[in-house]
C-alpha positions as CSV (number, residue, x, y, z in Angstrom):
1,M,-0.4,0.6,0.2
2,Q,1.3,3.6,-1.1
3,K,1.2,6.3,1.2
4,E,1.6,10.1,0.5
5,Q,3.8,11.7,2.8
6,D,2.5,12.8,6.3
7,Y,5.7,13.9,8.5
8,P,5.7,17.4,10.1
9,I,9.1,18.2,8.4
10,G,9.4,19.8,4.5
11,K,7.0,19.4,1.8
12,P,6.0,17.2,-0.2
13,G,7.5,16.9,-3.4
14,I,10.3,18.4,-2.5
15,K,13.7,17.4,-1.4
16,W,15.1,18.6,2.5
17,G,17.8,20.9,2.2
18,P,20.0,22.4,5.0
19,E,17.0,23.8,6.7
20,E,14.7,21.0,6.9
21,I,17.9,18.6,7.9
22,A,18.1,21.4,10.7
23,Q,14.6,21.3,12.0
24,W,15.0,17.3,12.0
25,H,18.2,17.6,14.0
26,E,16.9,19.8,16.3
27,K,13.8,17.7,17.5
28,Q,16.2,14.7,18.3
29,V,16.6,14.2,22.2
30,V,18.8,12.3,24.0
31,K,16.8,9.1,25.9
32,R,19.4,6.6,26.8
33,S,23.4,6.9,28.0
34,Y,25.8,5.1,25.5
35,Q,28.4,5.8,27.7
36,Q,27.0,3.9,30.9
37,E,24.8,1.1,28.5
38,V,27.4,0.1,26.6
39,V,31.0,1.7,26.3
40,S,31.0,0.4,30.3
41,K,30.0,-2.7,29.7
42,V,32.5,-2.6,26.6
43,N,35.5,-1.9,29.4
44,T,34.2,-5.0,31.3
45,L,35.5,-7.8,28.7
46,T,39.0,-7.4,28.7
47,D,39.5,-11.2,29.6
48,H,40.2,-12.1,26.1
49,F,39.7,-9.2,24.3
50,T,41.4,-6.0,23.7
51,I,39.9,-2.9,23.2
52,K,40.8,-0.4,20.4
53,Q,39.0,3.0,19.7
54,Y,39.0,3.6,16.1
55,G,38.1,7.3,16.7
56,A,35.4,9.4,17.8
57,L,32.2,10.8,16.0
58,S,32.9,14.4,15.7
59,Y,29.3,15.5,17.1
60,D,31.0,14.6,20.1
61,E,34.2,13.1,20.4
62,Q,34.2,13.1,24.6
63,A,30.6,11.3,24.1
64,Y,30.7,8.7,21.2
65,P,34.3,7.2,21.3
66,L,34.0,4.2,18.7
67,L,35.1,0.9,20.3
68,A,36.0,-2.2,19.2
69,L,36.6,-5.7,20.8
70,V,39.8,-7.5,19.4
71,S,40.8,-10.9,20.5
72,H,43.9,-10.7,22.6
73,T,45.0,-14.1,20.6
74,F,44.8,-12.6,17.0
75,N,46.9,-14.5,14.8
76,A,47.2,-14.4,10.7
77,N,47.0,-17.5,10.4
78,K,43.2,-17.7,12.0
79,P,40.7,-16.5,10.3
80,T,38.9,-13.6,10.9
81,V,35.6,-12.6,12.1
82,L,33.6,-9.4,12.0
83,V,30.7,-9.1,14.3
84,T,28.8,-5.5,14.1
85,G,25.9,-4.1,16.0
86,G,24.1,-0.8,15.7
87,V,25.3,0.6,12.7
88,H,21.3,1.7,13.4
89,G,21.8,3.3,17.0
90,Y,17.6,2.3,17.1
91,E,18.3,-1.6,17.1
92,T,19.3,-2.1,20.6
93,S,19.6,-6.2,20.3
94,G,21.9,-5.7,17.5
95,V,24.2,-3.6,20.5
96,H,23.4,-5.9,23.2
97,G,23.9,-9.1,21.6
98,A,26.8,-8.8,20.0
99,L,28.0,-7.5,23.8
100,L,26.1,-10.9,24.9
101,F,28.1,-13.1,22.5
102,A,31.1,-11.1,23.3
103,E,31.1,-11.7,27.2
104,K,29.2,-15.2,27.0
105,Y,29.8,-17.2,23.9
106,A,33.0,-16.1,22.2
107,D,35.2,-18.0,24.7
108,N,34.0,-21.1,22.3
109,F,35.7,-20.2,19.2
110,H,38.8,-18.3,20.3
111,E,41.3,-20.9,19.4
112,Q,39.4,-21.5,16.1
113,V,39.1,-17.7,15.3
114,N,40.0,-14.2,15.5
115,F,37.0,-11.7,16.4
116,I,36.5,-7.9,16.0
117,I,33.5,-6.9,17.4
118,I,31.8,-3.4,17.0
119,P,29.3,-3.9,19.7
120,C,27.7,0.0,18.6
121,V,28.8,1.3,15.1
122,S,26.3,4.2,15.3
123,P,26.5,6.1,19.3
124,W,24.6,9.0,18.7
125,G,21.8,7.2,17.1
126,Y,21.9,4.6,20.4
127,E,21.5,7.8,22.3
128,T,18.7,9.3,20.4
129,I,17.0,5.8,19.1
130,N,17.7,6.9,15.4
131,R,18.4,5.2,12.4
132,W,20.1,7.7,10.3
133,N,22.8,9.9,12.1
134,P,22.8,13.6,13.2
135,L,23.1,14.8,9.1
136,A,20.1,12.6,8.2
137,I,22.0,10.0,6.5
138,D,21.5,6.2,6.8
139,P,25.1,4.6,7.9
140,N,23.4,1.5,6.6
141,R,23.4,3.3,3.1
142,S,26.8,5.1,3.4
143,F,29.3,1.6,3.4
144,Y,31.3,3.1,0.0
145,P,34.1,5.1,-0.6
146,Q,34.4,8.3,0.5
147,S,31.5,8.0,2.5
148,P,29.3,10.8,3.7
149,A,28.4,9.1,6.7
150,Q,31.6,9.0,9.2
151,E,30.2,6.1,11.2
152,S,30.5,3.7,7.8
153,A,33.9,5.3,6.9
154,K,35.7,5.3,10.0
155,L,34.5,1.4,10.3
156,M,35.5,0.9,7.1
157,A,38.9,2.4,7.5
158,F,39.5,0.7,10.8
159,I,39.0,-2.8,8.9
160,E,41.4,-1.8,6.4
161,E,43.7,-0.8,8.7
162,M,43.6,-4.2,10.5
163,G,44.9,-5.2,7.0
164,V,42.8,-9.0,7.6
165,E,41.1,-10.9,5.3
166,L,37.6,-11.2,6.7
167,L,36.1,-14.9,6.6
168,A,32.5,-13.7,8.2
169,H,30.5,-11.3,9.0
170,F,27.3,-11.0,11.2
171,D,25.7,-7.3,11.1
172,L,22.8,-7.6,13.4
173,H,20.1,-5.6,13.4
174,E,16.1,-5.3,14.1
175,T,13.0,-4.4,12.1
176,T,10.8,-2.6,14.6
177,D,6.8,-1.0,14.4
178,T,9.2,2.7,14.0
179,D,9.7,1.6,10.6
180,N,6.6,2.6,9.1
181,S,5.3,4.6,12.1
182,E,8.9,6.9,12.0
183,F,11.7,5.7,10.2
184,R,10.1,5.2,6.2
185,P,7.9,8.3,6.3
186,A,11.1,10.2,7.4
187,L,12.5,8.7,4.2
188,A,9.9,9.4,2.2
189,A,10.0,13.0,3.2
190,R,13.5,13.9,3.4
191,D,14.0,12.2,-0.1
192,A,10.3,13.6,-2.2
193,T,9.0,10.1,-2.7
194,V,5.9,8.0,-2.2
195,H,7.0,4.8,0.1
196,D,5.2,1.7,0.1
197,N,4.4,0.7,3.5
198,W,4.9,-3.1,4.3
199,N,4.1,-5.2,7.4
200,I,6.2,-5.5,10.0
201,P,7.2,-9.3,10.2
202,D,6.2,-10.6,12.9
203,G,9.2,-12.7,14.5
204,F,12.8,-13.0,13.2
205,Y,14.5,-13.6,9.9
206,L,17.6,-12.8,8.1
207,V,19.0,-11.0,5.3
208,A,21.5,-12.7,2.9
209,N,23.7,-11.1,0.2
210,T,22.3,-12.0,-3.5
211,A,26.0,-11.7,-4.6
212,K,26.8,-14.8,-2.1
213,P,23.6,-16.2,-0.4
214,Q,25.3,-19.1,1.1
215,T,21.6,-20.6,2.0
216,A,23.0,-23.7,4.0
217,F,24.7,-21.3,6.3
218,Q,21.9,-19.4,6.5
219,K,19.5,-22.1,6.9
220,A,21.9,-22.8,9.7
221,I,21.1,-20.2,11.3
222,I,17.5,-20.2,11.3
223,D,17.0,-23.7,12.4
224,A,19.2,-22.4,15.3
225,V,17.3,-19.5,16.0
226,A,14.1,-21.3,16.1
227,K,14.6,-22.8,19.5
228,I,15.6,-19.1,20.6
229,T,12.5,-17.6,19.4
230,H,9.7,-17.5,16.3
231,I,10.9,-17.0,13.0
232,A,8.7,-14.7,10.7
233,P,6.4,-15.9,8.2
234,A,6.1,-14.7,4.7
235,D,3.1,-12.6,4.0
236,D,0.4,-13.0,1.6
237,E,2.6,-12.2,-1.6
238,N,5.2,-14.9,-0.2
239,R,7.4,-11.7,0.5
240,L,9.0,-10.1,3.7
241,I,9.6,-6.2,4.1
242,G,8.3,-6.4,0.3
243,E,11.5,-8.6,-0.7
244,T,10.3,-12.3,-2.3
245,I,11.3,-15.3,0.3
246,E,14.5,-17.2,-0.7
247,Q,13.9,-19.7,2.1
248,F,12.3,-19.9,5.1
249,G,13.0,-16.8,7.2
250,V,15.5,-15.5,4.5
251,I,15.1,-12.9,2.2
252,N,18.4,-11.3,-0.6
253,Y,19.8,-8.1,-0.8
254,D,22.1,-6.8,-3.3
255,A,24.4,-5.4,-0.4
256,R,27.4,-3.9,-1.8
257,P,25.4,-1.1,-4.5
258,L,23.0,-0.9,-1.8
259,G,25.9,0.7,0.5
260,L,25.0,-2.1,3.1
261,C,27.3,-2.6,5.9
262,M,27.5,-6.2,5.4
263,G,28.5,-6.1,1.6
264,F,31.3,-3.7,2.0
265,S,33.9,-6.4,2.7
266,D,34.8,-9.3,0.4
267,A,34.1,-12.0,3.5
268,K,32.7,-15.4,2.2
269,F,30.0,-15.4,4.7
270,V,27.7,-13.0,5.6
271,T,24.1,-12.1,7.1
272,T,22.0,-9.7,8.3
273,T,20.0,-10.0,11.2
274,E,16.4,-8.6,12.0
275,V,15.3,-9.1,15.2
276,Y,11.5,-7.9,15.7
277,P,11.5,-6.6,19.6
278,D,7.5,-5.6,19.6
279,S,6.0,-8.7,19.3
280,P,4.0,-9.6,22.6
281,K,5.8,-13.4,22.2
282,V,9.7,-11.9,22.9
283,D,11.4,-9.7,25.7
284,T,14.6,-8.1,25.9
285,D,17.2,-11.7,27.1
286,N,15.0,-13.6,24.2
287,C,15.9,-11.2,21.7
288,N,19.4,-10.3,22.8
289,L,20.0,-14.1,22.8
290,A,18.8,-14.5,19.7
291,Q,21.8,-11.9,18.2
292,A,24.2,-14.3,20.2
293,T,22.4,-17.2,18.9
294,V,23.1,-16.3,15.2
295,I,26.6,-15.8,15.9
296,N,27.6,-19.6,17.5
297,A,25.3,-21.1,14.8
298,G,27.1,-19.5,12.2
299,L,30.4,-20.0,13.2
300,A,29.5,-23.7,14.3
301,Y,28.7,-24.0,10.3
302,I,31.5,-22.3,9.3
303,L,34.0,-24.0,11.4
304,A,32.5,-27.4,9.9
305,N,32.3,-27.0,6.4
306,N,34.7,-24.4,5.1
307,S,38.4,-24.8,5.1
308,H,41.2,-22.7,4.6
309,N,41.6,-24.3,0.7
310,D,37.9,-22.9,-0.2
């Protein structure tokens, strides 16, 4: 169903300029603390990880350091796994699922792989519960050279500086009711477009990369997560968020042309998670555990099915 623009900023049919972006930014308020909820947790995880700061957001460099957890036992002979959370800062379980994995489960894999875990790519978005950054730019559409989003640019630069070849990348996200009530209407207003209002899926699903879908890898993750939380059923048109189902609980996006985080590297195994935190069937702990389970199951599959010669 198409919806006409109904958003309090801008005029229908006219793209936002600096004035509208400033109006939007002025409306944003801090609703939770990145320092208290994320940085403090990162600082407790030093038993098996080195904390590396790969920059800070210029909006407030003291408030928004960019932090990575890197394996103490980093070894060039082992494959490297990237975990990213909070590319969209409002997607809470992505952040805390990454932290949960680092705290409770990463120990099971330290001997086999190196980890680079970025719990919160977009700290300002986390604090203000936003999809965009302060310039009304979506970091998860900005993973390309000369990126306009510093959240994306600094992460890509950090991975390049690490000089490692990634075997796998788990990008942890959510689909929420506010996608239709706030973020998609804001996008339509910003870009002077009409948006198709799709139903928010009730349940967990994955987004694979069209260029390398790794269907068995995705299925192994879905099978494991189904033991933790419910998987989103397809809608009447056999779609999720407007995209055709590739297999139960999985859709594909052409990641690199879209500037998605999961598409910026050449990792062989990539997936983007989508947790639905607004479901009456789940709670905070369940959502965080579903995210951590994705990494556990994905790594178990990779270690059982991938060789260094592949």
